[in-house]
C-alpha positions in Angstrom: 39.5 85.2 149.6 36.1 84.1 150.6 35.2 80.5 150.6 32.5 80.7 147.9 34.8 82.8 145.7 36.0 80.6 142.8 39.7 80.5 141.9 40.0 81.5 138.2 41.8 78.7 136.2 44.5 79.5 134.0 43.8 79.0 130.3 44.7 75.5 129.1 46.8 76.3 126.0 49.5 74.3 124.6 52.6 74.1 126.4 54.8 75.8 123.5 52.5 78.9 124.0 53.4 81.4 126.6 50.3 83.4 128.0 51.1 87.0 129.0 47.6 88.1 129.9 44.0 86.8 129.1 40.4 87.8 129.6 37.7 85.3 130.0 34.6 86.3 127.9 32.2 83.7 129.1 32.7 80.6 131.2 30.0 78.0 132.0 30.0 74.2 133.1 30.8 73.1 129.6 32.2 75.9 127.5 34.9 78.5 128.2 35.7 81.5 125.6 38.6 83.8 126.2 41.1 86.3 124.6 44.8 85.9 125.5 47.8 87.9 124.7 50.2 85.1 123.8 53.8 84.4 122.4 54.1 81.9 119.7 57.3 81.1 117.9 58.8 84.5 119.4 56.0 86.6 118.2 53.3 88.4 120.2 49.6 87.5 119.0 46.2 87.8 120.3 44.2 84.6 120.3 40.5 83.8 120.7 40.1 80.5 122.2 37.0 78.3 122.7 37.3 75.1 124.8 34.8 72.6 125.7 34.9 70.5 129.1 35.0 66.6 128.5 35.8 64.0 131.2 36.5 67.1 133.6 39.2 68.6 131.4 39.2 71.6 129.1 39.6 70.7 125.5 40.3 73.3 122.6 37.6 73.4 120.1 38.6 76.5 118.3 41.3 79.0 118.1 41.4 82.1 116.2 44.8 84.3 116.0 45.3 87.9 115.1 48.8 88.5 113.8 48.8 92.2 113.2 47.1 95.6 113.6 45.9 95.7 109.8 44.3 92.3 110.2 42.6 93.4 113.5 41.2 96.8 111.7 39.8 94.7 108.9 38.0 92.2 111.3 36.6 95.4 113.3 35.3 97.2 110.2 33.5 93.8 108.9 32.0 93.2 112.3 30.8 96.7 112.7 28.9 96.6 109.3 26.9 93.8 110.6 26.1 95.1 114.1 23.0 97.0 113.2 21.5 93.6 112.4 21.8 92.6 116.0 18.8 93.0 118.3 
């Protein structure tokens, strides 16, 4: 690894949640958003996280969990209806 290459931090999730995989969506000096495949209460879930850095520590600001494929399909359909409005 080169000197200027940053080591990716592991997402700061609650210790009761097991992260199998994750993808950082955007990470800046104060905000970090990511999607993670997590195991919670014995079930796999997909969670969208938003953290804010305060006093040099990441603190969770928001979490949105997708519990099943049907829920995801409803979300995708709704978002796709609004996409033409984006520039």
